N, CA, C and O atoms as a Tripos MOL2 file, in Angstrom:
@<TRIPOS>MOLECULE
protein
  304   303    76     0     0
PROTEIN
NO_CHARGES

@<TRIPOS>ATOM
      1 N         -37.9370  -16.0850   15.4000 N.3       1 GLY1
      2 CA        -37.4920  -16.3780   16.7430 C.3       1 GLY1
      3 C         -36.2370  -15.5990   17.0560 C.2       1 GLY1
      4 O         -35.6440  -14.9450   16.1980 O.2       1 GLY1
      5 N         -35.8640  -15.6910   18.2890 N.am      2 SER2
      6 CA        -34.6890  -15.0020   18.7960 C.3       2 SER2
      7 C         -33.8640  -15.9630   19.6370 C.2       2 SER2
      8 O         -34.4210  -16.8260   20.3160 O.2       2 SER2
      9 N         -32.5440  -15.8230   19.6010 N.am      3 PRO3
     10 CA        -31.7110  -16.6830   20.4440 C.3       3 PRO3
     11 C         -31.5960  -16.1680   21.8760 C.2       3 PRO3
     12 O         -30.7410  -16.6280   22.6320 O.2       3 PRO3
     13 N         -32.4470  -15.2210   22.2540 N.am      4 GLN4
     14 CA        -32.4230  -14.6540   23.6000 C.3       4 GLN4
     15 C         -33.6530  -15.0840   24.3870 C.2       4 GLN4
     16 O         -34.7260  -15.3130   23.8270 O.2       4 GLN4
     17 N         -33.4690  -15.1870   25.6960 N.am      5 TYR5
     18 CA        -34.5730  -15.4260   26.6120 C.3       5 TYR5
     19 C         -34.7640  -14.1740   27.4520 C.2       5 TYR5
     20 O         -33.7960  -13.6220   27.9750 O.2       5 TYR5
     21 N         -36.0020  -13.7220   27.5860 N.am      6 ALA6
     22 CA        -36.3230  -12.6040   28.4720 C.3       6 ALA6
     23 C         -36.5020  -13.1730   29.8710 C.2       6 ALA6
     24 O         -37.2110  -14.1610   30.0600 O.2       6 ALA6
     25 N         -35.8590  -12.5510   30.8470 N.am      7 LEU7
     26 CA        -35.8720  -13.0630   32.2060 C.3       7 LEU7
     27 C         -36.8610  -12.3140   33.0800 C.2       7 LEU7
     28 O         -37.0470  -11.1060   32.9330 O.2       7 LEU7
     29 N         -37.4920  -13.0420   33.9910 N.am      8 GLY8
     30 CA        -38.4070  -12.4720   34.9670 C.3       8 GLY8
     31 C         -38.1720  -13.1380   36.3050 C.2       8 GLY8
     32 O         -37.2200  -13.9010   36.4680 O.2       8 GLY8
     33 N         -39.0230  -12.8560   37.2500 N.am      9 SER9
     34 CA        -38.8830  -13.4030   38.5960 C.3       9 SER9
     35 C         -39.1010  -14.9200   38.5800 C.2       9 SER9
     36 O         -40.1440  -15.3860   38.1220 O.2       9 SER9
     37 N         -38.1290  -15.6920   39.0760 N.am     10 PRO10
     38 CA        -38.2640  -17.1460   39.0450 C.3      10 PRO10
     39 C         -39.2610  -17.6550   40.0870 C.2      10 PRO10
     40 O         -39.4660  -17.0280   41.1270 O.2      10 PRO10
     41 N         -39.8700  -18.7910   39.7920 N.am     11 LEU11
     42 CA        -40.8030  -19.4140   40.7230 C.3      11 LEU11
     43 C         -40.1340  -20.4900   41.5750 C.2      11 LEU11
     44 O         -40.7670  -21.0480   42.4720 O.2      11 LEU11
     45 N         -38.8840  -20.7800   41.3100 N.am     12 VAL12
     46 CA        -38.1610  -21.8080   42.0610 C.3      12 VAL12
     47 C         -37.0310  -21.1760   42.8680 C.2      12 VAL12
     48 O         -36.5190  -20.1160   42.5100 O.2      12 VAL12
     49 N         -36.6490  -21.8350   43.9590 N.am     13 VAL13
     50 CA        -35.4910  -21.3920   44.7400 C.3      13 VAL13
     51 C         -34.2150  -21.8330   44.0370 C.2      13 VAL13
     52 O         -33.2370  -21.0910   43.9540 O.2      13 VAL13
     53 N         -34.2550  -23.0660   43.5320 N.am     14 SER14
     54 CA        -33.1150  -23.5670   42.7690 C.3      14 SER14
     55 C         -33.5830  -24.7020   41.8660 C.2      14 SER14
     56 O         -34.5810  -25.3720   42.1320 O.2      14 SER14
     57 N         -32.8290  -24.8930   40.7930 N.am     15 ALA15
     58 CA        -33.1080  -25.9870   39.8670 C.3      15 ALA15
     59 C         -31.8210  -26.3170   39.1230 C.2      15 ALA15
     60 O         -31.0140  -25.4370   38.8230 O.2      15 ALA15
     61 N         -31.6470  -27.5800   38.8380 N.am     16 ASP16
     62 CA        -30.5300  -28.0450   38.0200 C.3      16 ASP16
     63 C         -31.1080  -28.7220   36.7900 C.2      16 ASP16
     64 O         -31.9800  -29.5850   36.8900 O.2      16 ASP16
     65 N         -30.6060  -28.3170   35.6230 N.am     17 VAL17
     66 CA        -31.0760  -28.8750   34.3600 C.3      17 VAL17
     67 C         -29.9060  -29.5960   33.7030 C.2      17 VAL17
     68 O         -28.8790  -28.9830   33.4090 O.2      17 VAL17
     69 N         -30.0590  -30.8860   33.4740 N.am     18 ALA18
     70 CA        -29.0150  -31.6620   32.8140 C.3      18 ALA18
     71 C         -29.0140  -31.3340   31.3240 C.2      18 ALA18
     72 O         -30.0530  -31.3700   30.6650 O.2      18 ALA18
     73 N         -27.8360  -31.0140   30.8080 N.am     19 LEU19
     74 CA        -27.6680  -30.6600   29.4070 C.3      19 LEU19
     75 C         -26.8320  -31.7210   28.6960 C.2      19 LEU19
     76 O         -26.3530  -32.6660   29.3230 O.2      19 LEU19
     77 N         -26.6650  -31.5640   27.4250 N.am     20 ALA20
     78 CA        -25.8380  -32.4760   26.6390 C.3      20 ALA20
     79 C         -24.3980  -32.4520   27.1240 C.2      20 ALA20
     80 O         -23.9460  -31.4840   27.7360 O.2      20 ALA20
     81 N         -23.6890  -33.5330   26.8410 N.am     21 ASP21
     82 CA        -22.2530  -33.6490   27.1610 C.3      21 ASP21
     83 C         -21.9610  -33.5370   28.6420 C.2      21 ASP21
     84 O         -20.8620  -33.1350   29.0230 O.2      21 ASP21
     85 N         -22.9350  -33.8890   29.4990 N.am     22 GLY22
     86 CA        -22.7120  -33.8790   30.9420 C.3      22 GLY22
     87 C         -22.7020  -32.5020   31.5780 C.2      22 GLY22
     88 O         -22.3520  -32.3710   32.7500 O.2      22 GLY22
     89 N         -23.0760  -31.4810   30.8380 N.am     23 LYS23
     90 CA        -23.1010  -30.1180   31.3760 C.3      23 LYS23
     91 C         -24.3800  -29.9080   32.1830 C.2      23 LYS23
     92 O         -25.3660  -30.6220   32.0060 O.2      23 LYS23
     93 N         -24.3440  -28.9110   33.0760 N.am     24 THR24
     94 CA        -25.4960  -28.6090   33.9180 C.3      24 THR24
     95 C         -25.7590  -27.1160   33.9340 C.2      24 THR24
     96 O         -24.8360  -26.3130   34.0720 O.2      24 THR24
     97 N         -27.0220  -26.7500   33.7940 N.am     25 LEU25
     98 CA        -27.4680  -25.3700   33.9880 C.3      25 LEU25
     99 C         -28.0520  -25.3030   35.3890 C.2      25 LEU25
    100 O         -29.0030  -26.0180   35.7060 O.2      25 LEU25
    101 N         -27.4860  -24.4470   36.2260 N.am     26 ARG26
    102 CA        -27.9710  -24.2660   37.5910 C.3      26 ARG26
    103 C         -28.6970  -22.9270   37.6710 C.2      26 ARG26
    104 O         -28.1720  -21.8960   37.2490 O.2      26 ARG26
    105 N         -29.8960  -22.9570   38.2120 N.am     27 ILE27
    106 CA        -30.6670  -21.7350   38.4380 C.3      27 ILE27
    107 C         -30.7930  -21.5640   39.9350 C.2      27 ILE27
    108 O         -31.2420  -22.4770   40.6280 O.2      27 ILE27
    109 N         -30.4010  -20.3960   40.4460 N.am     28 ARG28
    110 CA        -30.4110  -20.1280   41.8790 C.3      28 ARG28
    111 C         -31.0710  -18.7850   42.1380 C.2      28 ARG28
    112 O         -31.0630  -17.8990   41.2820 O.2      28 ARG28
    113 N         -31.6430  -18.6430   43.3280 N.am     29 THR29
    114 CA        -32.1780  -17.3440   43.7430 C.3      29 THR29
    115 C         -31.5780  -16.9640   45.0770 C.2      29 THR29
    116 O         -31.2450  -17.8230   45.8940 O.2      29 THR29
    117 N         -31.4460  -15.6770   45.2870 N.am     30 GLU30
    118 CA        -31.0010  -15.1210   46.5630 C.3      30 GLU30
    119 C         -32.0870  -14.1860   47.0630 C.2      30 GLU30
    120 O         -32.6750  -13.4300   46.2900 O.2      30 GLU30
    121 N         -32.3460  -14.2440   48.3500 N.am     31 LYS31
    122 CA        -33.3200  -13.3730   49.0310 C.3      31 LYS31
    123 C         -34.7540  -13.6300   48.5790 C.2      31 LYS31
    124 O         -35.5910  -12.7290   48.6360 O.2      31 LYS31
    125 N         -35.0440  -14.8470   48.1330 N.am     32 GLN32
    126 CA        -36.4170  -15.1490   47.7150 C.3      32 GLN32
    127 C         -37.3080  -15.2550   48.9510 C.2      32 GLN32
    128 O         -36.9970  -15.9760   49.8990 O.2      32 GLN32
    129 N         -38.4050  -14.5320   48.9210 N.am     33 ALA33
    130 CA        -39.3850  -14.5190   50.0120 C.3      33 ALA33
    131 C         -40.6990  -14.0040   49.4380 C.2      33 ALA33
    132 O         -40.7020  -13.4010   48.3650 O.2      33 ALA33
    133 N         -41.8170  -14.2300   50.1300 N.am     34 PRO34
    134 CA        -43.1010  -13.7490   49.6100 C.3      34 PRO34
    135 C         -43.1080  -12.2530   49.2860 C.2      34 PRO34
    136 O         -43.7890  -11.8230   48.3550 O.2      34 PRO34
    137 N         -42.3510  -11.4620   50.0530 N.am     35 GLU35
    138 CA        -42.3260  -10.0170   49.8100 C.3      35 GLU35
    139 C         -41.2660   -9.6040   48.7800 C.2      35 GLU35
    140 O         -41.2640   -8.4610   48.3220 O.2      35 GLU35
    141 N         -40.3840  -10.5080   48.4210 N.am     36 ASN36
    142 CA        -39.3140  -10.2060   47.4640 C.3      36 ASN36
    143 C         -39.6250  -10.8500   46.1220 C.2      36 ASN36
    144 O         -39.2040  -11.9740   45.8500 O.2      36 ASN36
    145 N         -40.3590  -10.1370   45.2940 N.am     37 VAL37
    146 CA        -40.7660  -10.6850   43.9950 C.3      37 VAL37
    147 C         -40.1550   -9.9350   42.8130 C.2      37 VAL37
    148 O         -40.3780  -10.3020   41.6590 O.2      37 VAL37
    149 N         -39.3940   -8.9000   43.0960 N.am     38 PHE38
    150 CA        -38.8040   -8.0900   42.0250 C.3      38 PHE38
    151 C         -37.3330   -8.4490   41.8380 C.2      38 PHE38
    152 O         -36.5770   -8.5530   42.8030 O.2      38 PHE38
    153 N         -36.9450   -8.6350   40.5830 N.am     39 VAL39
    154 CA        -35.5580   -8.9580   40.2690 C.3      39 VAL39
    155 C         -34.7090   -7.7010   40.4310 C.2      39 VAL39
    156 O         -34.9790   -6.6710   39.8140 O.2      39 VAL39
    157 N         -33.6860   -7.8030   41.2640 N.am     40 GLN40
    158 CA        -32.7530   -6.6990   41.4850 C.3      40 GLN40
    159 C         -31.5330   -6.8180   40.5770 C.2      40 GLN40
    160 O         -30.9830   -5.8270   40.0970 O.2      40 GLN40
    161 N         -31.1350   -8.0640   40.3620 N.am     41 GLU41
    162 CA        -29.9390   -8.3240   39.5580 C.3      41 GLU41
    163 C         -29.9970   -9.7700   39.0850 C.2      41 GLU41
    164 O         -30.5520  -10.6360   39.7630 O.2      41 GLU41
    165 N         -29.4200  -10.0200   37.9190 N.am     42 VAL42
    166 CA        -29.2430  -11.3820   37.4180 C.3      42 VAL42
    167 C         -27.7670  -11.5380   37.0780 C.2      42 VAL42
    168 O         -27.1730  -10.6900   36.4140 O.2      42 VAL42
    169 N         -27.1860  -12.6450   37.5500 N.am     43 ARG43
    170 CA        -25.7730  -12.9210   37.2760 C.3      43 ARG43
    171 C         -25.6340  -14.2240   36.5040 C.2      43 ARG43
    172 O         -26.3280  -15.2020   36.7800 O.2      43 ARG43
    173 N         -24.7360  -14.2220   35.5420 N.am     44 TRP44
    174 CA        -24.3830  -15.4320   34.8060 C.3      44 TRP44
    175 C         -22.9580  -15.7840   35.1910 C.2      44 TRP44
    176 O         -22.0170  -15.0530   34.8800 O.2      44 TRP44
    177 N         -22.8100  -16.9130   35.8720 N.am     45 ASN45
    178 CA        -21.4920  -17.3510   36.3600 C.3      45 ASN45
    179 C         -20.7940  -16.2510   37.1520 C.2      45 ASN45
    180 O         -19.5900  -16.0320   37.0120 O.2      45 ASN45
    181 N         -21.5770  -15.5590   37.9900 N.am     46 GLY46
    182 CA        -21.0170  -14.5540   38.8860 C.3      46 GLY46
    183 C         -20.9220  -13.1480   38.3220 C.2      46 GLY46
    184 O         -20.6400  -12.2110   39.0690 O.2      46 GLY46
    185 N         -21.1440  -12.9750   37.0470 N.am     47 ARG47
    186 CA        -21.0460  -11.6440   36.4260 C.3      47 ARG47
    187 C         -22.4430  -11.1050   36.1410 C.2      47 ARG47
    188 O         -23.2800  -11.7980   35.5630 O.2      47 ARG47
    189 N         -22.6860   -9.8700   36.5490 N.am     48 ALA48
    190 CA        -23.9990   -9.2530   36.3670 C.3      48 ALA48
    191 C         -24.3160   -9.0750   34.8890 C.2      48 ALA48
    192 O         -23.4800   -8.6250   34.1060 O.2      48 ALA48
    193 N         -25.5530   -9.4420   34.5230 N.am     49 LEU49
    194 CA        -26.0160   -9.2020   33.1600 C.3      49 LEU49
    195 C         -26.3620   -7.7280   33.0140 C.2      49 LEU49
    196 O         -26.7870   -7.0890   33.9760 O.2      49 LEU49
    197 N         -26.1830   -7.1860   31.8130 N.am     50 SER50
    198 CA        -26.4550   -5.7600   31.5990 C.3      50 SER50
    199 C         -27.9300   -5.4780   31.3390 C.2      50 SER50
    200 O         -28.3510   -4.3210   31.3490 O.2      50 SER50
    201 N         -28.7110   -6.5150   31.1080 N.am     51 GLY51
    202 CA        -30.1370   -6.3400   30.8580 C.3      51 GLY51
    203 C         -30.8900   -7.6040   31.2130 C.2      51 GLY51
    204 O         -30.2980   -8.5710   31.6920 O.2      51 GLY51
    205 N         -32.1940   -7.6040   30.9810 N.am     52 PRO52
    206 CA        -33.0150   -8.7520   31.3890 C.3      52 PRO52
    207 C         -33.0740   -9.8770   30.3460 C.2      52 PRO52
    208 O         -34.1120  -10.5180   30.1840 O.2      52 PRO52
    209 N         -31.9790  -10.1100   29.6540 N.am     53 PHE53
    210 CA        -31.9330  -11.1460   28.6220 C.3      53 PHE53
    211 C         -30.6850  -11.9970   28.7930 C.2      53 PHE53
    212 O         -29.6610  -11.5350   29.2960 O.2      53 PHE53
    213 N         -30.7910  -13.2550   28.3640 N.am     54 VAL54
    214 CA        -29.6290  -14.1460   28.3330 C.3      54 VAL54
    215 C         -29.6940  -14.9150   27.0120 C.2      54 VAL54
    216 O         -30.7760  -15.2380   26.5210 O.2      54 VAL54
    217 N         -28.5400  -15.1960   26.4570 N.am     55 GLU55
    218 CA        -28.4520  -15.8780   25.1690 C.3      55 GLU55
    219 C         -28.5780  -17.3970   25.3300 C.2      55 GLU55
    220 O         -28.0370  -17.9840   26.2670 O.2      55 GLU55
    221 N         -29.2950  -18.0100   24.4050 N.am     56 HIS56
    222 CA        -29.4440  -19.4660   24.4070 C.3      56 HIS56
    223 C         -28.0770  -20.1480   24.3710 C.2      56 HIS56
    224 O         -27.8490  -21.1330   25.0720 O.2      56 HIS56
    225 N         -27.1820  -19.6230   23.5600 N.am     57 GLY57
    226 CA        -25.8470  -20.1990   23.4330 C.3      57 GLY57
    227 C         -25.0840  -20.2340   24.7450 C.2      57 GLY57
    228 O         -24.2960  -21.1520   24.9750 O.2      57 GLY57
    229 N         -25.3010  -19.2570   25.6040 N.am     58 GLN58
    230 CA        -24.6620  -19.2530   26.9160 C.3      58 GLN58
    231 C         -25.2180  -20.3770   27.7820 C.2      58 GLN58
    232 O         -24.4650  -21.1330   28.3950 O.2      58 GLN58
    233 N         -26.5370  -20.4770   27.8260 N.am     59 LEU59
    234 CA        -27.1820  -21.4470   28.7040 C.3      59 LEU59
    235 C         -26.8060  -22.8800   28.3620 C.2      59 LEU59
    236 O         -26.5970  -23.6920   29.2630 O.2      59 LEU59
    237 N         -26.7140  -23.2100   27.0680 N.am     60 VAL60
    238 CA        -26.4260  -24.5910   26.6850 C.3      60 VAL60
    239 C         -24.9770  -24.9870   26.9500 C.2      60 VAL60
    240 O         -24.6300  -26.1640   26.8470 O.2      60 VAL60
    241 N         -24.1350  -24.0250   27.2860 N.am     61 GLN61
    242 CA        -22.7610  -24.3330   27.6640 C.3      61 GLN61
    243 C         -22.6690  -24.7760   29.1280 C.2      61 GLN61
    244 O         -21.6440  -25.2980   29.5660 O.2      61 GLN61
    245 N         -23.7640  -24.5570   29.8780 N.am     62 GLY62
    246 CA        -23.7730  -24.8940   31.3000 C.3      62 GLY62
    247 C         -23.2210  -23.7490   32.1160 C.2      62 GLY62
    248 O         -22.4310  -22.9430   31.6240 O.2      62 GLY62
    249 N         -23.6360  -23.6820   33.3530 N.am     63 GLY63
    250 CA        -23.1920  -22.6260   34.2480 C.3      63 GLY63
    251 C         -24.2800  -22.3220   35.2580 C.2      63 GLY63
    252 O         -25.2260  -23.0910   35.4280 O.2      63 GLY63
    253 N         -24.1300  -21.1840   35.9270 N.am     64 THR64
    254 CA        -25.0720  -20.8080   36.9750 C.3      64 THR64
    255 C         -25.7060  -19.4650   36.6710 C.2      64 THR64
    256 O         -25.0160  -18.4710   36.4430 O.2      64 THR64
    257 N         -27.0350  -19.4500   36.6720 N.am     65 LEU65
    258 CA        -27.8300  -18.2430   36.4950 C.3      65 LEU65
    259 C         -28.4310  -17.9140   37.8530 C.2      65 LEU65
    260 O         -29.2440  -18.6740   38.3790 O.2      65 LEU65
    261 N         -28.0280  -16.7740   38.4220 N.am     66 THR66
    262 CA        -28.4520  -16.4020   39.7710 C.3      66 THR66
    263 C         -29.3220  -15.1600   39.7220 C.2      66 THR66
    264 O         -28.9460  -14.1490   39.1280 O.2      66 THR66
    265 N         -30.4930  -15.2410   40.3520 N.am     67 PHE67
    266 CA        -31.4220  -14.1180   40.4590 C.3      67 PHE67
    267 C         -31.3650  -13.5790   41.8830 C.2      67 PHE67
    268 O         -31.4860  -14.3390   42.8430 O.2      67 PHE67
    269 N         -31.1800  -12.2680   42.0200 N.am     68 VAL68
    270 CA        -31.2340  -11.6110   43.3280 C.3      68 VAL68
    271 C         -32.5520  -10.8510   43.3720 C.2      68 VAL68
    272 O         -32.8150  -10.0050   42.5170 O.2      68 VAL68
    273 N         -33.3810  -11.1540   44.3690 N.am     69 LEU69
    274 CA        -34.7090  -10.5820   44.4550 C.3      69 LEU69
    275 C         -34.8030   -9.5570   45.5780 C.2      69 LEU69
    276 O         -33.9980   -9.5670   46.5100 O.2      69 LEU69
    277 N         -35.8030   -8.6640   45.4790 N.am     70 GLY70
    278 CA        -36.0150   -7.6490   46.5020 C.3      70 GLY70
    279 C         -37.4800   -7.2120   46.5240 C.2      70 GLY70
    280 O         -38.2720   -7.6420   45.6850 O.2      70 GLY70
    281 N         -37.8430   -6.3510   47.4910 N.am     71 PRO71
    282 CA        -39.2470   -5.9560   47.6710 C.3      71 PRO71
    283 C         -39.7150   -4.8410   46.7600 C.2      71 PRO71
    284 O         -40.9170   -4.5880   46.6800 O.2      71 PRO71
    285 N         -38.8150   -4.1690   46.0760 N.am     72 GLN72
    286 CA        -39.1630   -3.0430   45.2010 C.3      72 GLN72
    287 C         -38.5470   -3.2590   43.8280 C.2      72 GLN72
    288 O         -37.5250   -3.9350   43.7180 O.2      72 GLN72
    289 N         -39.1410   -2.7040   42.7810 N.am     73 PRO73
    290 CA        -38.5120   -2.8060   41.4570 C.3      73 PRO73
    291 C         -37.1250   -2.1560   41.4770 C.2      73 PRO73
    292 O         -36.9140   -1.1360   42.1340 O.2      73 PRO73
    293 N         -36.2060   -2.7500   40.7640 N.am     74 ALA74
    294 CA        -34.8600   -2.1900   40.6590 C.3      74 ALA74
    295 C         -34.9140   -0.8980   39.8530 C.2      74 ALA74
    296 O         -35.6770   -0.7810   38.8940 O.2      74 ALA74
    297 N         -34.1110    0.0520   40.2480 N.am     75 VAL75
    298 CA        -34.0240    1.3260   39.5320 C.3      75 VAL75
    299 C         -32.8290    1.2470   38.6000 C.2      75 VAL75
    300 O         -31.7050    1.0280   39.0500 O.2      75 VAL75
    301 N         -33.0610    1.4250   37.2930 N.am     76 PRO76
    302 CA        -31.9370    1.3040   36.3340 C.3      76 PRO76
    303 C         -30.9040    2.3950   36.5070 C.2      76 PRO76
    304 O         -29.9110    2.4250   35.7800 O.2      76 PRO76
@<TRIPOS>BOND
     1     1     2 1
     2     2     3 1
     3     3     4 2
     4     3     5 am
     5     5     6 1
     6     6     7 1
     7     7     8 2
     8     7     9 am
     9     9    10 1
    10    10    11 1
    11    11    12 2
    12    11    13 am
    13    13    14 1
    14    14    15 1
    15    15    16 2
    16    15    17 am
    17    17    18 1
    18    18    19 1
    19    19    20 2
    20    19    21 am
    21    21    22 1
    22    22    23 1
    23    23    24 2
    24    23    25 am
    25    25    26 1
    26    26    27 1
    27    27    28 2
    28    27    29 am
    29    29    30 1
    30    30    31 1
    31    31    32 2
    32    31    33 am
    33    33    34 1
    34    34    35 1
    35    35    36 2
    36    35    37 am
    37    37    38 1
    38    38    39 1
    39    39    40 2
    40    39    41 am
    41    41    42 1
    42    42    43 1
    43    43    44 2
    44    43    45 am
    45    45    46 1
    46    46    47 1
    47    47    48 2
    48    47    49 am
    49    49    50 1
    50    50    51 1
    51    51    52 2
    52    51    53 am
    53    53    54 1
    54    54    55 1
    55    55    56 2
    56    55    57 am
    57    57    58 1
    58    58    59 1
    59    59    60 2
    60    59    61 am
    61    61    62 1
    62    62    63 1
    63    63    64 2
    64    63    65 am
    65    65    66 1
    66    66    67 1
    67    67    68 2
    68    67    69 am
    69    69    70 1
    70    70    71 1
    71    71    72 2
    72    71    73 am
    73    73    74 1
    74    74    75 1
    75    75    76 2
    76    75    77 am
    77    77    78 1
    78    78    79 1
    79    79    80 2
    80    79    81 am
    81    81    82 1
    82    82    83 1
    83    83    84 2
    84    83    85 am
    85    85    86 1
    86    86    87 1
    87    87    88 2
    88    87    89 am
    89    89    90 1
    90    90    91 1
    91    91    92 2
    92    91    93 am
    93    93    94 1
    94    94    95 1
    95    95    96 2
    96    95    97 am
    97    97    98 1
    98    98    99 1
    99    99   100 2
   100    99   101 am
   101   101   102 1
   102   102   103 1
   103   103   104 2
   104   103   105 am
   105   105   106 1
   106   106   107 1
   107   107   108 2
   108   107   109 am
   109   109   110 1
   110   110   111 1
   111   111   112 2
   112   111   113 am
   113   113   114 1
   114   114   115 1
   115   115   116 2
   116   115   117 am
   117   117   118 1
   118   118   119 1
   119   119   120 2
   120   119   121 am
   121   121   122 1
   122   122   123 1
   123   123   124 2
   124   123   125 am
   125   125   126 1
   126   126   127 1
   127   127   128 2
   128   127   129 am
   129   129   130 1
   130   130   131 1
   131   131   132 2
   132   131   133 am
   133   133   134 1
   134   134   135 1
   135   135   136 2
   136   135   137 am
   137   137   138 1
   138   138   139 1
   139   139   140 2
   140   139   141 am
   141   141   142 1
   142   142   143 1
   143   143   144 2
   144   143   145 am
   145   145   146 1
   146   146   147 1
   147   147   148 2
   148   147   149 am
   149   149   150 1
   150   150   151 1
   151   151   152 2
   152   151   153 am
   153   153   154 1
   154   154   155 1
   155   155   156 2
   156   155   157 am
   157   157   158 1
   158   158   159 1
   159   159   160 2
   160   159   161 am
   161   161   162 1
   162   162   163 1
   163   163   164 2
   164   163   165 am
   165   165   166 1
   166   166   167 1
   167   167   168 2
   168   167   169 am
   169   169   170 1
   170   170   171 1
   171   171   172 2
   172   171   173 am
   173   173   174 1
   174   174   175 1
   175   175   176 2
   176   175   177 am
   177   177   178 1
   178   178   179 1
   179   179   180 2
   180   179   181 am
   181   181   182 1
   182   182   183 1
   183   183   184 2
   184   183   185 am
   185   185   186 1
   186   186   187 1
   187   187   188 2
   188   187   189 am
   189   189   190 1
   190   190   191 1
   191   191   192 2
   192   191   193 am
   193   193   194 1
   194   194   195 1
   195   195   196 2
   196   195   197 am
   197   197   198 1
   198   198   199 1
   199   199   200 2
   200   199   201 am
   201   201   202 1
   202   202   203 1
   203   203   204 2
   204   203   205 am
   205   205   206 1
   206   206   207 1
   207   207   208 2
   208   207   209 am
   209   209   210 1
   210   210   211 1
   211   211   212 2
   212   211   213 am
   213   213   214 1
   214   214   215 1
   215   215   216 2
   216   215   217 am
   217   217   218 1
   218   218   219 1
   219   219   220 2
   220   219   221 am
   221   221   222 1
   222   222   223 1
   223   223   224 2
   224   223   225 am
   225   225   226 1
   226   226   227 1
   227   227   228 2
   228   227   229 am
   229   229   230 1
   230   230   231 1
   231   231   232 2
   232   231   233 am
   233   233   234 1
   234   234   235 1
   235   235   236 2
   236   235   237 am
   237   237   238 1
   238   238   239 1
   239   239   240 2
   240   239   241 am
   241   241   242 1
   242   242   243 1
   243   243   244 2
   244   243   245 am
   245   245   246 1
   246   246   247 1
   247   247   248 2
   248   247   249 am
   249   249   250 1
   250   250   251 1
   251   251   252 2
   252   251   253 am
   253   253   254 1
   254   254   255 1
   255   255   256 2
   256   255   257 am
   257   257   258 1
   258   258   259 1
   259   259   260 2
   260   259   261 am
   261   261   262 1
   262   262   263 1
   263   263   264 2
   264   263   265 am
   265   265   266 1
   266   266   267 1
   267   267   268 2
   268   267   269 am
   269   269   270 1
   270   270   271 1
   271   271   272 2
   272   271   273 am
   273   273   274 1
   274   274   275 1
   275   275   276 2
   276   275   277 am
   277   277   278 1
   278   278   279 1
   279   279   280 2
   280   279   281 am
   281   281   282 1
   282   282   283 1
   283   283   284 2
   284   283   285 am
   285   285   286 1
   286   286   287 1
   287   287   288 2
   288   287   289 am
   289   289   290 1
   290   290   291 1
   291   291   292 2
   292   291   293 am
   293   293   294 1
   294   294   295 1
   295   295   296 2
   296   295   297 am
   297   297   298 1
   298   298   299 1
   299   299   300 2
   300   299   301 am
   301   301   302 1
   302   302   303 1
   303   303   304 2
@<TRIPOS>SUBSTRUCTURE
     1 GLY1         2 RESIDUE 1 A GLY
     2 SER2         6 RESIDUE 1 A SER
     3 PRO3        10 RESIDUE 1 A PRO
     4 GLN4        14 RESIDUE 1 A GLN
     5 TYR5        18 RESIDUE 1 A TYR
     6 ALA6        22 RESIDUE 1 A ALA
     7 LEU7        26 RESIDUE 1 A LEU
     8 GLY8        30 RESIDUE 1 A GLY
     9 SER9        34 RESIDUE 1 A SER
    10 PRO10       38 RESIDUE 1 A PRO
    11 LEU11       42 RESIDUE 1 A LEU
    12 VAL12       46 RESIDUE 1 A VAL
    13 VAL13       50 RESIDUE 1 A VAL
    14 SER14       54 RESIDUE 1 A SER
    15 ALA15       58 RESIDUE 1 A ALA
    16 ASP16       62 RESIDUE 1 A ASP
    17 VAL17       66 RESIDUE 1 A VAL
    18 ALA18       70 RESIDUE 1 A ALA
    19 LEU19       74 RESIDUE 1 A LEU
    20 ALA20       78 RESIDUE 1 A ALA
    21 ASP21       82 RESIDUE 1 A ASP
    22 GLY22       86 RESIDUE 1 A GLY
    23 LYS23       90 RESIDUE 1 A LYS
    24 THR24       94 RESIDUE 1 A THR
    25 LEU25       98 RESIDUE 1 A LEU
    26 ARG26      102 RESIDUE 1 A ARG
    27 ILE27      106 RESIDUE 1 A ILE
    28 ARG28      110 RESIDUE 1 A ARG
    29 THR29      114 RESIDUE 1 A THR
    30 GLU30      118 RESIDUE 1 A GLU
    31 LYS31      122 RESIDUE 1 A LYS
    32 GLN32      126 RESIDUE 1 A GLN
    33 ALA33      130 RESIDUE 1 A ALA
    34 PRO34      134 RESIDUE 1 A PRO
    35 GLU35      138 RESIDUE 1 A GLU
    36 ASN36      142 RESIDUE 1 A ASN
    37 VAL37      146 RESIDUE 1 A VAL
    38 PHE38      150 RESIDUE 1 A PHE
    39 VAL39      154 RESIDUE 1 A VAL
    40 GLN40      158 RESIDUE 1 A GLN
    41 GLU41      162 RESIDUE 1 A GLU
    42 VAL42      166 RESIDUE 1 A VAL
    43 ARG43      170 RESIDUE 1 A ARG
    44 TRP44      174 RESIDUE 1 A TRP
    45 ASN45      178 RESIDUE 1 A ASN
    46 GLY46      182 RESIDUE 1 A GLY
    47 ARG47      186 RESIDUE 1 A ARG
    48 ALA48      190 RESIDUE 1 A ALA
    49 LEU49      194 RESIDUE 1 A LEU
    50 SER50      198 RESIDUE 1 A SER
    51 GLY51      202 RESIDUE 1 A GLY
    52 PRO52      206 RESIDUE 1 A PRO
    53 PHE53      210 RESIDUE 1 A PHE
    54 VAL54      214 RESIDUE 1 A VAL
    55 GLU55      218 RESIDUE 1 A GLU
    56 HIS56      222 RESIDUE 1 A HIS
    57 GLY57      226 RESIDUE 1 A GLY
    58 GLN58      230 RESIDUE 1 A GLN
    59 LEU59      234 RESIDUE 1 A LEU
    60 VAL60      238 RESIDUE 1 A VAL
    61 GLN61      242 RESIDUE 1 A GLN
    62 GLY62      246 RESIDUE 1 A GLY
    63 GLY63      250 RESIDUE 1 A GLY
    64 THR64      254 RESIDUE 1 A THR
    65 LEU65      258 RESIDUE 1 A LEU
    66 THR66      262 RESIDUE 1 A THR
    67 PHE67      266 RESIDUE 1 A PHE
    68 VAL68      270 RESIDUE 1 A VAL
    69 LEU69      274 RESIDUE 1 A LEU
    70 GLY70      278 RESIDUE 1 A GLY
    71 PRO71      282 RESIDUE 1 A PRO
    72 GLN72      286 RESIDUE 1 A GLN
    73 PRO73      290 RESIDUE 1 A PRO
    74 ALA74      294 RESIDUE 1 A ALA
    75 VAL75      298 RESIDUE 1 A VAL
    76 PRO76      302 RESIDUE 1 A PRO
């Protein structure tokens, strides 16, 4: 196994996941629409991730994972 999660286009507009010790993982999307299915950027607590992965250890600390979607694949 790996302590990383591979990220793709979310199916929800937003979700809150209750974690241990009263922490919360918030998942949010921006510009979600039927024509916007491609991930343009993913941010963890406001900072852009450098790739399409996030560490399990980050998520269990609580915070906000934001997906920005668009109509075309992002160009690296």
